ROKOLRO-980034 format. One record per atom (N, C-alpha, C, O, CB): x, y, z. Coordinates in steps of 0.2 Angstrom, whole numbers, plus 5000, padded with zeros to 4 digits. Glycine has a CB too. Layout:
BEGIN
XYZ;...
END
This chain:
BEGIN
536161645281;535961605276;535861545274;536361505275;536161615273;535461515271;535361435271;535861385270;536161415265;534861415268;536161345271;536761305269;536761295262;537261325259;536761235271;536261265258;536161255252;536261315247;536561305242;535561245252;535961365249;535961435246;536761455244;536961465239;535661485252;537061455251;537661475251;538161425246;538461445242;537961485259;538061365247;538561325242;538261335235;538661325230;538461225245;537761355233;537561375227;537961425224;538161415219;537061385226;537961485228;538261545227;538961545225;539261575221;538061595232;539361505230;540061485228;540261435223;540761445219;540361465233;539761395222;539961345216;539761355209;540061345204;539661285216;539161395210;538861405202;538861485200;538361515202;537961375202;539361515198;539461595195;539761585189;540061635186;540061635199;539561525186;539861555177;539361585172;539461585166;540161485172;538861615175;538461655171;538861715171;539361715174;537561665174;538761755166;538961825165;538761875171;539161925171;538561855158;538261855175;538261895181;537961845186;537461805186;537761955179;538261865192;538261815198;537361825201;537161875204;538961835204;537061775201;536361765205;536461795211;536961785214;536061705207;535861845212;535861875219;534961865222;534461855218;536161975218;534961855229;534161845229;533861915227;534061975227;534061825237;533161905224;532761945223;532361985228;532161965233;532561925220;532262045227;531962085232;531262115229;531262155225;532462145234;530862095231;530062095229;529762165229;529762195234;529662065233;529562185224;529262255223;528662265228;528362215229;529062275214;528462335230;527762335233;527262305231;526862275234;527562395235;527262315223;526662275219;526662205219;526062175219;526762285212;527162175219;527262095219;526962085227;526662035227;528162065216;527162115232;526962105238;526262105239;525962055242;527362145243;525862145236;525062165236;524862095233;524662045236;524762235231;525062095225;524862045223;524861965227;524361925225;525162045217;525361945232;525361885235;525061905240;524861855243;525961855235;524961955244;524561965249;523661955247;523261935251;524762035253;523561975241;522861965238;522661895237;522061885239;522961995232;523061865235;522961785236;522461765231;521961745232;522661755245;522561785224;521861785220;521561725218;520961725217;521961805214;521961685219;521661615217;521361575223;521161515223;522161565214;521261605229;520861575234;520161625234;519761605237;521161575241;520161675230;519561695230;518961665224;519161635220;519661745229;518361675225;517961655218;518061695212;518561735212;517261655220;517661675207;517961695200;517761775199;518061815195;517661645194;517261785202;516961855200;517461905206;517661965204;515961855203;517661885211;518061925215;518761935213;519061985214;518161895221;519061875211;519661875209;519761925202;520261955201;519861795207;519261935199;519261955193;519162035194;519362075189;518861915189;518962055199;518662115201;519362145205;519662195204;517962105205;519462095209;520362115213;520862125208;521362165209;520662065218;520962075205;521562075199;521462135194;522062165192;521562005194;520862155192;520862215188;521062285192;521362335189;520162215186;520962285197;521162335203;521962345204;522262395204;520762315210;522062285204;522762285205;523162305199;523662345199;522962205207;523062285193;523262285186;523162385187;523762405187;522562235179;522762425188;522562485189;523062515194;523362565192;521862485190;523162495199;523462515205;524262525205;524562555209;523262465209;524462465199;525262465198;525462455190;525762405188;525562405202;525262495188;525262495180;525962475177;526062455171;525062555178;526462495181;527062505178;527562435180;528162435177;527362565181;527262385185;527662335186;527562265183;526962235183;527562325193;528062245180;527962185175;527862115180;527362075179;528762175170;528262115183;528162045188;527562045192;527261995194;528762025193;527262095193;526662095198;526062075193;525762025194;526562175201;526162125186;525562115182;525462035179;524962005177;525762175176;526162015178;526061955176;525761905180;525461865177;526561935174;525861905188;525561865191;524761865191;524361825193;525761865197;524561945190;523761945190;523661915184;523161885184;523462025191;523961925177;523761895172;523661825172;523161805169;524061915167;524161785175;523961725175;523561705179;523461645179;524561685176;523161755185;522661725188;521961755186;521461725188;522761745194;521961805181;521361825179;521161805170;520561815168;521361905180;521661785167;521661775160;521061735158;520561765155;522361735156;520961675161;520461645159;519761665160;519261635157;520461595161;519661715165;519061745167;518961795163;518361825164;519161755174;519261815158;519161875153;518761855146;518961805142;519761905151;518261885146;518061845137;518461855132;518361815127;517161875134;519061905131;519561895125;520161915128;520161975128;519461935118;520661895132;521161915136;521561945130;521762005132;521461855141;521761925124;522161955120;522062035118;522362085117;522261905115;521362035118;520962105116;521062155121;521262205119;520262095115;520862115128;520762165134;521562185134;521662245135;520462125141;522062155134;522862175135;523162215130;523562255130;523262125135;522762195124;522962245118;522662325118;522962375116;522662225111;522062325122;521862385123;522062435128;521962495128;521362365124;522362385134;522562415138;523362435138;523662485141;522462375143;523762395133;524362425131;524262485127;524662535128;524762365128;523862495122;523562565118;523362615122;523462675120;523062555114;523062605128;522962655132;523562675137;523662735138;522362625136;523862635140;524562645143;525262665141;525662695143;524562605146;525262615135;525962625130;526362635134;526662685134;526062675126;526662585140;527262575144;527562505143;527162465140;527062575151;528062485145;528462425144;528062375148;527962315146;529262425147;527662385154;527362345157;526762315153;526562255154;527262365162;526462365149;525762365147;525862315140;525462265138;525462445145;526462325137;526762295131;526762225132;526562175129;527262325129;527262205138;527562135139;526762085141;526562035138;528362145147;526462125145;525762075145;525462065141;525162015140;525262095150;525462125135;525062105128;525362055125;525062015123;525062165124;526162065123;526462005121;526261945124;526161895121;526962015121;526361945130;526161865134;525461845132;525261785132;526161875144;525061895132;524261865131;524261825124;524061775123;523661935130;524761865118;524661825112;525161775111;525361755106;524861875106;525461755117;525861695116;526561715113;526961675110;525561645112;526661785113;527161815111;527361805102;527861785099;527761785117;526661815100;526661825092;526661885089;526561885083;526061795089;526761935093;526861995091;527362015085;527961985086;527062035096;527362055080;527862065076;528562075079;528562135083;527562115071;529062045078;529762055079;530062125080;530362145084;530162015074;529962165075;530062235073;529762275080;530062325083;529662265066;529162255082;528662285086;529062275094;529062315099;527862245084;529362225094;529662205101;530262235101;530462275105;529662115102;530762235096;531362265094;531362325096;531962345098;531562265089;530862375095;530762435095;530662455103;531062495105;530062465091;530362425107;530362415114;531062415117;531262465119;529862355116;531362365116;532062355118;532562405116;533062425120;532262305114;532462435110;532862485109;532762545114;533162595116;532862495102;532062545115;531762595119;531962605126;532062655129;531062595119;532062545129;532262525135;532662475137;532462435142;531962515138;533262475135;533762425133;533962385139;534062325139;534462465130;533862425145;533962395152;533462355154;533562325160;534162445157;532862345152;532362315155;532362235152;532362215147;531762345153;532462195159;532562125159;531962085156;532162035153;532662105166;531462105157;530862075155;530762085148;530262055145;530362095158;531062135144;530762155137;531262115134;531062085129;530962245135;531962095137;532362055134;532061975133;532261935128;532962075138;531761955137;531461905138;530761895133;530661845129;531261915146;530561955134;529861965127;530261945121;530061895117;529562065125;530961975119;531261985113;531461905112;531361875106;532062055113;531761875117;531861805117;531361755115;531461705112;532161795123;530761775118;530261725116;529961725109;529861685105;529561735122;529961795108;529761795100;530161755095;529861745090;529761855098;530761745097;531361705093;531161635094;531061585090;532161715096;531061615101;530961545101;530261515100;530261455099;531061525107;529761565099;529061535096;529161535089;528661535086;528461575098;529761545086;529761545077;529661465076;529761425081;530461575073;529461445070;529561375068;530161365067;530261305069;529261365063;530661395065;531461365065;531661425068;531761475065;531861345058;531761425076;532061475080;532861465078;533061415077;531761475088;533261525079;533961535080;534061525088;533861555092;534261605078;534361465088;534461455096;534961495099;534961525104;534561375099;535461505096;536061545098;535661625100;535761665105;536661555092;535261645096;534961705096;534561705103;534661755107;534561715090;534161645104;533861635109;534261645117;534061675121;533761565107;534661605117;535161605123;535561665123;535761685129;535761555122;535761705118;535961765120;535461825122;535661875125;536361785115;534961815121;534261855123;534061835132;533861875136;533561825117;534261785131;534161755140;534661795144;534561835148;534361675142;535361775141;535861805145;535961885145;536261905149;536561765142;535661905141;535661985142;535161985146;535262025150;535562035135;534561965146;534161975152;534361965159;534162005164;533661935151;534761925160;535061895165;535561965169;535461975175;535561835163;535961995163;536462025165;536062095166;536262135170;536962035161;535462105163;535262165164;534862175173;534662225176;534762175158;534762105174;534362105182;534662025184;534361975182;533262125182;535262035188;535561955191;535061935196;535161885199;536361955194;534461975198;534061955204;533461925201;533061905205;533962005208;533361925195;532561905193;532661835191;533061815187;532361945185;532361795194;532261715192;532061705187;532461665184;531861675196;531661735184;531361725177;531961715171;531861675166;530861785175;532561745171;532861735166;533361675166;533561645161;533161795166;533561655173;533861575174;533361535172;533461485168;534061555181;532761545176;532461485174;532161475166;531861425164;531861485179;532361525162;532261515155;532861485151;532861455146;532061575153;533361495156;533961475153;534061395155;534361345152;534561525155;533761385160;533661315163;533261285158;533561235155;533261315170;532661305156;532261255150;532561265144;532361215140;531461285149;533061305141;533361315136;533861245135;533861205130;533661375137;534261245141;534761185141;534261125143;534561075140;535361195146;533861125146;533361055146;533161035139;533160975137;532661055150;532961085135;532761075128;533361045124;533261005120;532461145124;533861065125;534561055122;534860985125;535360965122;534961125123;534560955129;534860895132;535360915136;535760865137;535060835128;535660965138;536160985140;535960985149;535761035152;536461065137;535960935152;535760935160;536260965164;536061005169;535760855164;536860945162;537361005167;537261075168;537361105173;538061005165;537161105162;537061175161;536361195164;536261255167;537061185154;535861155163;535161155165;535161165172;534861215175;534861095163;535561125176;535661105183;535961185185;535661215190;536261035184;536361205182;536761265185;536261315183;536161355188;537661295183;535761335178;535461385178;534961385183;534861435187;535161375173;534661305184;534061325189;534361345196;534061375201;533461255190;535061315197;535261335204;535361405205;535361435211;535861295206;535461435199;535461505200;534861545201;534861605203;535861525195;534161525199;533561545199;533461535207;533161575210;533061505194;533661465210;533461455216;533761505221;533561515226;533461385218;534461535219;534661575223;534261645222;534161685226;535461585223;534161655217;533661735216;533061715220;532861765224;533361755207;532661655219;532061655222;532061585226;532061535223;531461665218;532161585232;532261505236;531461475237;531361415239;532561505245;531161515235;530361485235;529961465229;529361455229;529961525239;530361475225;529961435218;529861365218;530361325218;530361445211;529361345218;529061275219;529361235213;529561175213;528261265220;529161275207;529461235200;530161225200;530361165199;529161265193;530461275201;531161265200;531461215205;531961195203;531361325200;531261205212;531461155217;531161085213;531661045211;531061175226;530561075211;530461005209;530961005202;531260955202;529660985207;530961025198;531461025192;532161005195;532460965192;531561075188;532561035199;533161025203;533160965205;533460925203;533361075208;532660955210;532560885213;532660815208;533060775208;531760875216;532260835202;532160775195;532860775194;533060715193;531760805187;533360835193;533960825189;534560795194;534960755192;534160905186;534460815201;534860775205;534760705205;535260665205;534660805212;534160685205;533960605205;534160585198;534260525198;533160595207;534160615192;534360585186;535060585186;535360545183;534060625181;535460625190;536260635190;536560585196;537160585198;536360705192;535860555200;536160505206;536660565209;537260555209;536660425203;536260625212;536760665216;536560655223;536060685223;536860745215;536760625227;536360605234;536460665239;536060675243;536660535236;537060705239;537260755242;536760815241;536460835246;537760775239;536760835236;536460885233;535560875233;535260925234;536760885227;535460815232;534660785233;534360815240;533960855241;534660695232;534760775245;534660775250;534660865254;534260885258;535260725252;535060885253;535260945254;534561005252;534261045256;535960965249;534360985246;533761025244;533061005246;532661055245;533861025240;532860925247;532360905251;532260935257;531760945260;532360845252;532760945260;532760955267;532361005270;532061005275;533460965270;532161065265;531861115266;531061095264;530561135265;532261165264;530961045260;530261035257;529860985261;529260995262;530261015249;530260925263;529760895267;529560905273;529960945276;529760845268;529060885277;528860905285;529460895289;529860845288;528260875289;529560945295;530160945299;529860905305;530160915311;530461015300;529460855305;529160825311;528960745309;528860735304;528460865314;528960705313;528860645310;527960635308;527560675311;529160585316;527860585304;527060565303;526660535310;526860475313;527160505296;526260565311;525860535316;525160545315;524760575318;525960565322;525060505311;524160495309;524060415308;524460375306;523960535302;523460405310;523260345310;522960335303;522660395301;522760325315;523060275298;522760265293;522360205292;522560145295;523260275289;521760205290;521160145290;521460105283;521760125278;520160195288;521360045284;521559995277;520860005274;520259995276;521759885279;521060015267;520460005262;520059945263;520359895263;520860005256;519459945263;519159885264;519059845271;518559815271;519459845261;519459855275;519459845281;519759915286;520259915289;519959775280;519159955287;519260005290;519660005298;519960045300;518760035290;519359945301;519559935307;520359915309;520559915315;519159875309;520659895303;521259895303;521659945302;521659965296;521459865301;522059965306;522460035307;523260025305;523559985308;522360055313;523560065302;524260095301;524460155305;524360215304;524360115293;524660115311;524960165316;525560195315;526060165313;524960145323;525660265317;526260305317;526860245319;527260225315;526160375322;526860215326;527160165328;527360105321;527960085321;526660125333;527060095317;527260045311;527560085306;527660055300;526660015309;527760145307;528160185302;528860205306;529160255304;527760265300;529060165310;529660165314;530060105315;529860055316;529460195320;530660125315;531160065315;531460035309;531959995309;530860005318;531060055304;531260035298;530960085291;530460125292;531059965297;531360075285;531060115278;530460095278;530260045280;531460095270;529960145276;529260125273;529260175266;529760225265;528560145279;528760155263;528660185256;527860205257;527360175258;528760125250;527760275255;526960295255;526960325249;527260375248;526660335260;526560295245;526360315238;525760345237;525260305237;526460265233;525760395236;525160445233;524960425225;525360445221;525360525233;524460385224;524260365217;523460395216;522960395220;524260275217;523560395210;522760405208;522360355205;522560325200;522560455205;521660355209;521360305207;521160295202;521060235199;521060305211;520960355199;520660345191;521060345186;520860365181;520260385189;521860315187;522360325183;522560245180;522860205184;522960365187;522460245174;522660165171;523460155172;523760105173;522460155162;523760215172;524460205173;524660185179;525060135180;524860275171;524360215184;524460205191;524360125192;524760095192;523960265197;523860105192;523560055194;523859985190;524059935194;522860075193;523959995184;524059935179;524859945176;525059905172;523459945173;525259995180;525960015178;526460025185;526759985188;525960075172;526360085187;526860095192;526560045198;527060015200;526760175194;526060035201;525960005207;526059925205;526259885209;525260025211;525959905198;526059835197;526759815198;526959765201;525859825191;527159865194;527859865194;528159865200;528559825201;528159925191;527859905206;528059895212;527959835216;528359805220;527859945216;527459815215;527159745217;527559705215;527759665219;526359735215;527859695209;528259645207;529059635210;529459585211;528259645199;529059705210;529859735213;529859695221;530459665223;529759845215;529259695224;529159685231;529359605230;529859585233;528359705234;529059565227;528959505226;529659475225;529859435228;528559485221;530059505220;530759495218;531259505224;531759485223;530859535214;531059535228;531459575236;531859635234;532359645237;531959535241;531659675228;532059725226;531859785230;532159835232;532159745219;531159775232;530959815237;530759795244;530259765246;530459845235;531259805249;531159765255;530759805260;530659785266;531959745258;530559855258;530059895264;529459895263;529259875257;530059975265;529059895267;528459905269;528159955263;528560005262;528359915277;527659955259;527359995254;526660005256;526259965257;527459965247;526460085257;525760105259;525460135253;525860185250;525660155266;524960125250;524760165244;524060205247;523660175250;524660115237;524060265245;523460325246;523160355241;523460385237;523760385249;522560345240;522160375233;522360455233;522060485238;521260355233;522660485229;522560545228;521860585228;521460575223;522860555223;521660635232;520960645231;520560625238;520060655239;520760605226;520860585241;520360555248;520060515246;520260475242;519960595251;519460495249;519060425249;518460425246;518060375248;519060395256;518260475242;517660485239;517560415233;516960395233;517660565235;518060395230;517860345226;517860285230;518060275236;518260345220;517660235227;517560155230;518060105228;518060065223;516760105227;518760125233;519260085231;519260015230;519459985225;519560105236;518859985235;518759895234;518559885227;518559825225;518159865239;518259935223;517959905216;518459915211;518359885205;517259935213;518959945212;519459965208;520059915210;520259885206;519660045208;520259905216;520759865217;520559785219;520259775224;521159895222;520759745214;520559685215;521059635219;521559665222;520259665209;520959585219;521459535224;522059535219;522559525223;521159455226;522159545213;522859535211;522959595206;522559625205;523059465208;523659595204;523759655200;523659625193;523359575192;524459675202;523859675187;523759645181;524159585179;523859555174;523759685177;524759575182;525059505181;524759445184;524959395183;525659505184;524159455188;523959395192;524159385199;523859345202;524059355189;524659425200;524959425207;524459455213;524059505212;525559475206;524659425219;524259455225;524459515226;525059515226;524259425232;524159575228;524459635230;524859625237;524659595241;523859685232;525359645237;525859655243;525859715245;526259725250;526459635241;525559765242;525459835244;524959855249;524359815249;525359885238;525059895253;524559895259;524159965256;524460015257;524959895269;523359965254;522859995252;522660045257;522060025260;522459945251;522860105259;522560145265;522160195263;522260215257;522960165270;521660235267;521360265266;521760345268;522060355273;520860235268;521460385264;521760455265;521460485272;520960465275;521460505259;521960525274;521860565280;521860645278;522360665276;522460545286;521560675278;521560745276;522260795280;522460845278;520860785277;522360775287;522960795291;523460785286;523860825284;523060755298;523560725285;524160705281;524260725275;524760735272;524160645280;523660725271;523560755264;523860835264;524060865259;522760745262;523760865270;523860935270;524660945273;525060985271;523260975275;524760885278;525560895279;526060875274;526560895274;525860865285;525760835270;526260805264;526160855258;526660855254;526060725261;525760885257;525660925251;525460885245;525560915239;526260965251;525160825246;525160775241;524760795237;524860785231;525060715243;524160805238;523560815232;523760835225;523360835220;523060865234;524460865224;524660905220;524660865213;524460875207;525360925222;525060805215;525260745210;525360685212;525560685218;525660765206;525260635208;525560565210;526460565213;526860595210;525560515202;526560535219;527260535221;527260485225;526760445226;527660595225;527960485227;528260425233;528460445238;528960485236;528760365230;528460445244;528760475250;529160425254;528860375256;528360495254;529860435254;530160375259;530360395265;530760445266;530860345256;529960375269;529960375277;530460345279;530760305276;529560335281;530860375285;531560335287;531260295294;530760285296;532260405289;531760275297;531560225303;531360275308;530760255311;532160185307;531660335309;531260385313;530460425313;530260475316;531760435312;530260385307;529660405307;529660485301;529160495298;529360425314;530160505301;530260565295;530160555289;530460505287;530760595295;529860595285;529960595278;530660615276;530760675276;529360635275;531060575274;531660595270;531860605263;532360635262;532160565271;531360585258;531460595253;530660585248;530160555250;531960535252;530760615242;530160595239;530160595232;530460645229;529660635241;529960555227;529960565221;529360585216;528860545217;530360515218;529260615212;528760635209;528560595202;528960595198;528760705207;527960555202;527860525195;528060545190;528360505186;527360505194;527760605188;527860645182;528560665181;528760715184;527360705181;528860645177;529660655176;529960595177;530560595177;529960725180;529660545179;530060485181;529660425179;529560375183;530260485188;529360435172;528960375170;529360315167;529060265166;528560395165;529960335167;530460265164;530960225170;531160165171;530960305157;531060285175;531460255179;531160265187;531560265191;532260285178;530560265188;530160275194;530360205201;530360205207;529260285192;530460165197;530660105202;531460095204;531660075209;530460025197;531760115199;532460115200;532560185205;532860165211;532760125192;532360235204;532460305208;532260285214;532560305219;531960355205;531660245216;531360255222;531860195226;531960205232;530560245222;531960155223;532560105227;533160135228;533560125233;532660035222;533360175224;534160225226;533960265232;534260265237;534460275219;533460305231;533260345236;533060305245;533260335251;532660375233;532760235244;532660205250;533160195252;533260205258;532360155250;533760155247;534360135250;534760175255;534960165260;534760105245;534860245251;535160315255;534760325260;535160325265;535160385250;534160325262;533960355267;534060285272;534260305278;533160375266;533960235271;534160175275;534760175277;534860155283;534060125273;535360195275;535960205275;536060265279;536660265282;536260215269;535560305280;535760375284;535960435282;536460465284;536160355289;535660445275;535860515271;535460555275;535460615273;535760515263;
END
C-alpha cells in the first residue's frame, strides 16, 4: 500500500466510519473502459444509452454515463424522468433527481430513503435536496452526508461532499480530513487530489504536500528542447534546467489576468530578487497564437521582461498534463518536476506560494 495512503488511514479516522478503498463494480469498470468522452457525440450518446440499459441498477455507473451524455440529450430532465417512471428503481430515481439539480419534492426523496435506508446514494440525494434550499439546515445537510458515509465507507462521494461542506463553512482542518478520507476510498480522483494540494499549500504543510505530489508529477526528468518565442533558433535545452531550481509557467495568452497580473507580478519579484531562479513561460494551448504580438518588450509596469517566453512542445505538454489549466511547475536541480501550484485557487497568494515551494525544492524536500 502506498506510504501516503497508509499514513492517512492511521491518522485520519475521526469519521463515524473508517474509510476503505472502493471496489469498483462491473458496471463502473465497463463505463470506464467505454471512455465515452473520447468518442464523437453521436457514438458517445449511442454507447451511453446502451450502457444505461445494460446496467439499470448501478447508481455510480449511471452517474458517469449521465455526465457524459446529458448535454447531448434534447431534454435531459425529461429523459431521466421517463426512464425513472419506466424502471422505478433507486438508480433511475437518483439520476432523475440529479438531472433536476435535486429540485424534486423532499417528500418524494424521503420516501425512497425510507424504502432503501441503507442506500448511500439515496442519502446523498436527500442531503442535496436540503443543501439546494434557499435557507438550508446545515446540521441536517452534514448529518445526511455522514449517514451516507456510514452506509458505505468505501464510496468516495460522501467524503467529498463532507469536504465541500466544511470548505463552504470555512473549516479547512475538517475539510482536509474529509478529502483525505475520500482519497483513501479513491486514490485516483484528480479533483480530490487537486483540492488537497491546495489545502496543504494554504496550511504550508510541506511534508503532506510533497508526499502527495510525488505520485502526480512525472517520474523522470524533463528532456525536451524549447524554442524561444520570436527567436526560434535560441533553444532552452534540458541541460539548462539542471544544477539549479527553475520555474516553468503555463499561462494563457488570451488571459488578461495572466499577462497583466500573474506574469507581471512574477516579473517584478524577479527584479526584487524574491524569485532567484530562471523562469520559463509557455502558452497554454500551443503555438497557434502569435505570441510576439501579445508579448511586448515590457510588462504593464514598463519593466523589461525578465521571464523567458518559450514555445510549447507537444511531448512536454502531454508529459505534464499542462493544457488543463494555468499552473507553475517547480523544477529541481536534477531536472525533475518536484512541485506545482495551480493558478485557480491561488489568485491572491500565487507569488508567495511559488516562492515557498521553490525554497523547499531548493532545500531538498
